[in-house]
C-alpha positions in Angstrom: -4.4 -41.0 81.5 -1.0 -42.1 80.4 1.5 -39.2 81.1 3.0 -39.5 77.6 -0.4 -39.1 76.0 -1.3 -36.2 78.3 2.0 -34.4 77.4 1.5 -35.0 73.7 -2.1 -33.6 73.9 -0.8 -30.5 75.8 1.9 -30.0 73.2 -0.6 -30.3 70.3 -3.0 -27.9 72.0 -0.2 -25.3 72.4 0.6 -25.5 68.7 -3.1 -25.1 67.8 -3.5 -21.8 69.6 -2.6 -18.6 67.9 0.5 -16.8 69.2 -0.1 -14.1 71.8 -0.7 -10.6 70.5 2.7 -9.4 71.8 4.4 -12.0 69.6 2.6 -10.8 66.4 4.3 -8.3 64.1 3.4 -4.7 64.5 3.2 -3.3 61.0 2.9 0.3 62.2 6.5 0.2 63.4 8.0 -2.2 60.9 11.0 -0.7 59.0 10.3 -2.8 55.9 7.4 -4.9 54.6 6.7 -7.1 51.5 3.1 -7.0 50.2 1.5 -9.6 48.0 -1.6 -8.5 46.0 -5.0 -9.9 46.9 -7.5 -7.9 44.9 -7.9 -4.9 42.6 -11.1 -2.8 42.4 -11.6 -0.6 39.3 -14.2 2.2 39.4 -15.5 4.3 36.6 -17.8 6.2 39.0 -18.4 6.0 42.7 -21.2 3.5 42.3 -19.8 1.5 39.3 -16.9 -0.6 40.6 -15.8 -4.1 39.9 -13.4 -6.1 42.1 -11.3 -9.0 40.9 -8.9 -11.3 42.8 -5.2 -10.9 42.0 -4.2 -13.3 39.2 -1.3 -15.8 39.5 0.8 -13.3 37.5 -0.1 -10.4 39.8 1.0 -12.5 42.8 4.5 -12.9 41.3 5.1 -9.2 41.8 5.6 -8.3 45.4 5.7 -4.7 46.5 8.5 -4.1 49.0 8.2 -1.0 51.1 11.3 0.2 52.8 10.1 2.9 55.3 13.7 3.5 56.6 15.0 4.1 53.1 11.8 5.9 52.0 11.6 3.7 48.9 9.2 1.2 47.4 10.2 -1.4 44.8 8.6 -4.3 43.0 10.3 -7.7 43.5 10.0 -10.0 40.5 11.7 -13.2 39.5 14.3 -11.1 37.6 15.1 -8.8 40.5 13.9 -5.5 42.1 12.5 -2.7 40.1 12.2 0.8 41.7 8.5 1.8 42.0 8.1 4.9 44.2 9.5 7.2 46.8 7.7 7.6 50.1 7.1 11.3 50.6 4.8 11.3 53.6 4.6 8.7 56.4 2.7 8.9 59.7 1.0 6.6 62.1 -2.5 7.5 63.1 -4.6 5.2 65.3 -4.5 1.7 63.9 -3.0 2.7 60.5 0.2 3.8 59.0 -0.7 6.3 56.2 1.8 7.3 53.6 2.1 8.7 50.1 4.1 7.4 47.2 5.4 9.3 44.1 7.1 7.9 41.1 10.8 7.1 41.8 13.1 10.0 41.1 10.3 12.4 40.0 10.6 14.6 43.2 6.9 15.2 43.1 4.0 14.9 40.9 0.9 12.8 41.4 0.7 11.0 44.7 -0.6 7.6 45.5 -2.2 7.4 48.9 -1.6 4.2 50.9 -2.6 2.8 54.3 -1.1 -0.1 56.1 -3.1 -1.6 59.1 -1.5 -2.9 62.3 -2.4 -6.4 61.1 -0.6 -6.0 57.8 -3.3 -5.2 55.3 -2.2 -2.7 52.7 -4.6 -0.5 50.6 -3.4 1.6 47.7 -5.9 4.2 46.5 -5.5 4.4 42.7 -7.8 7.2 41.8 -10.5 9.6 43.0 -13.3 7.4 41.6 -12.5 4.7 44.3 -10.2 2.3 42.4 -7.9 0.5 44.8 -5.5 -2.4 45.2 -5.4 -4.5 48.4 -2.5 -6.7 49.6 -1.4 -8.7 52.6 2.0 -7.9 53.9 4.8 -9.6 55.9 7.6 -8.0 57.8 11.0 -8.1 55.9 14.4 -8.2 57.5 
Protein backbone atom coordinates (compact mmCIF):
# COMPACT_ATOMS: atom_id res chain seq x y z
CA UNK A 1 0.00 0.00 0.00
CA UNK A 2 1.16 3.48 -0.80
CA UNK A 3 2.62 5.08 2.40
CA UNK A 4 0.62 8.31 1.84
CA UNK A 5 -2.65 6.39 1.56
CA UNK A 6 -1.80 4.36 4.67
CA UNK A 7 -1.04 7.57 6.62
CA UNK A 8 -4.27 9.21 5.41
CA UNK A 9 -6.29 6.14 6.44
CA UNK A 10 -4.65 6.07 9.89
CA UNK A 11 -5.40 9.77 10.36
CA UNK A 12 -9.02 9.32 9.26
CA UNK A 13 -9.43 6.38 11.65
CA UNK A 14 -8.03 8.42 14.54
CA UNK A 15 -10.59 11.18 13.93
CA UNK A 16 -13.42 8.64 13.68
CA UNK A 17 -12.79 7.22 17.16
CA UNK A 18 -14.35 8.87 20.21
CA UNK A 19 -11.95 10.69 22.54
CA UNK A 20 -10.61 8.70 25.49
CA UNK A 21 -12.71 8.84 28.65
CA UNK A 22 -10.06 10.92 30.45
CA UNK A 23 -10.37 13.63 27.79
CA UNK A 24 -14.14 13.92 28.18
CA UNK A 25 -15.61 16.56 30.49
CA UNK A 26 -16.47 15.54 34.05
CA UNK A 27 -19.67 17.42 34.82
CA UNK A 28 -19.55 16.40 38.47
CA UNK A 29 -16.53 18.67 38.99
CA UNK A 30 -17.32 21.42 36.45
CA UNK A 31 -17.55 24.87 38.06
CA UNK A 32 -19.99 26.14 35.41
CA UNK A 33 -22.27 24.48 32.83
CA UNK A 34 -24.69 25.64 30.13
CA UNK A 35 -27.73 23.43 29.54
CA UNK A 36 -29.95 23.42 26.46
CA UNK A 37 -33.45 21.96 26.91
CA UNK A 38 -34.34 18.62 25.29
CA UNK A 39 -37.77 17.72 26.64
CA UNK A 40 -40.47 18.59 29.16
CA UNK A 41 -42.72 16.04 30.87
CA UNK A 42 -45.95 17.32 32.44
CA UNK A 43 -47.84 15.09 34.87
CA UNK A 44 -51.28 15.56 36.37
CA UNK A 45 -50.94 12.34 38.35
CA UNK A 46 -48.20 9.72 38.65
CA UNK A 47 -49.65 7.68 35.79
CA UNK A 48 -50.87 10.56 33.56
CA UNK A 49 -47.82 12.20 32.01
CA UNK A 50 -47.10 13.63 28.57
CA UNK A 51 -43.65 14.40 27.22
CA UNK A 52 -42.86 16.84 24.45
CA UNK A 53 -39.59 17.75 22.80
CA UNK A 54 -38.24 21.20 23.47
CA UNK A 55 -39.48 23.71 20.90
CA UNK A 56 -37.20 25.92 18.83
CA UNK A 57 -38.15 28.79 21.16
CA UNK A 58 -37.31 26.69 24.25
CA UNK A 59 -33.88 25.98 22.81
CA UNK A 60 -33.08 29.69 22.59
CA UNK A 61 -33.09 29.85 26.40
CA UNK A 62 -30.02 28.19 27.88
CA UNK A 63 -29.77 27.56 31.62
CA UNK A 64 -26.30 28.55 32.85
CA UNK A 65 -25.45 27.03 36.22
CA UNK A 66 -22.50 28.59 38.06
CA UNK A 67 -21.68 26.20 40.89
CA UNK A 68 -18.79 28.39 42.07
CA UNK A 69 -21.00 31.47 42.32
CA UNK A 70 -23.99 29.41 43.57
CA UNK A 71 -26.25 31.01 40.93
CA UNK A 72 -28.24 29.94 37.89
CA UNK A 73 -29.35 32.25 35.09
CA UNK A 74 -31.13 31.95 31.77
CA UNK A 75 -29.11 33.12 28.77
CA UNK A 76 -31.26 34.63 26.04
CA UNK A 77 -30.49 36.62 22.93
CA UNK A 78 -30.99 39.83 24.96
CA UNK A 79 -28.66 38.79 27.80
CA UNK A 80 -28.65 36.92 31.10
CA UNK A 81 -31.66 36.82 33.42
CA UNK A 82 -31.20 35.60 37.02
CA UNK A 83 -33.10 32.37 37.61
CA UNK A 84 -32.19 30.80 40.94
CA UNK A 85 -29.72 30.46 43.79
CA UNK A 86 -28.08 27.09 44.47
CA UNK A 87 -28.79 26.21 48.10
CA UNK A 88 -27.54 22.63 48.21
CA UNK A 89 -24.88 20.95 46.09
CA UNK A 90 -23.40 17.50 46.58
CA UNK A 91 -21.87 14.77 44.47
CA UNK A 92 -23.20 11.28 45.10
CA UNK A 93 -22.09 8.39 42.92
CA UNK A 94 -22.50 9.31 39.26
CA UNK A 95 -24.65 12.41 39.90
CA UNK A 96 -24.32 15.92 41.17
CA UNK A 97 -27.52 16.71 43.07
CA UNK A 98 -28.46 20.26 43.94
CA UNK A 99 -31.45 22.41 44.84
CA UNK A 100 -32.48 25.73 43.38
CA UNK A 101 -34.59 28.49 44.94
CA UNK A 102 -35.85 31.69 43.31
CA UNK A 103 -33.05 34.27 43.08
CA UNK A 104 -32.92 36.57 46.06
CA UNK A 105 -35.76 34.83 47.92
CA UNK A 106 -33.47 33.32 50.57
CA UNK A 107 -35.67 30.25 50.77
CA UNK A 108 -39.07 29.09 49.71
CA UNK A 109 -39.96 26.27 47.37
CA UNK A 110 -37.00 24.25 46.15
CA UNK A 111 -36.49 22.81 42.70
CA UNK A 112 -34.54 19.54 42.83
CA UNK A 113 -31.94 18.98 40.12
CA UNK A 114 -29.50 16.25 39.13
CA UNK A 115 -26.59 16.49 36.70
CA UNK A 116 -25.01 13.26 35.47
CA UNK A 117 -21.29 12.75 34.90
CA UNK A 118 -22.11 12.70 31.15
CA UNK A 119 -23.84 16.11 31.22
CA UNK A 120 -27.54 15.23 31.34
CA UNK A 121 -29.56 17.57 33.56
CA UNK A 122 -32.94 16.70 35.09
CA UNK A 123 -35.03 19.34 36.90
CA UNK A 124 -37.91 17.95 38.96
CA UNK A 125 -40.76 20.44 38.57
CA UNK A 126 -43.36 19.01 40.96
CA UNK A 127 -44.31 16.03 43.13
CA UNK A 128 -46.52 14.53 40.40
CA UNK A 129 -43.42 13.74 38.33
CA UNK A 130 -43.23 16.71 35.95
CA UNK A 131 -39.65 17.31 34.84
CA UNK A 132 -37.45 19.06 32.33
CA UNK A 133 -34.41 17.42 30.76
CA UNK A 134 -31.43 19.12 29.13
CA UNK A 135 -27.99 18.43 27.71
CA UNK A 136 -25.15 20.45 29.14
CA UNK A 137 -21.72 21.64 28.09
CA UNK A 138 -18.93 22.91 30.32
CA UNK A 139 -18.62 26.71 30.33
CA UNK A 140 -15.39 28.59 30.88
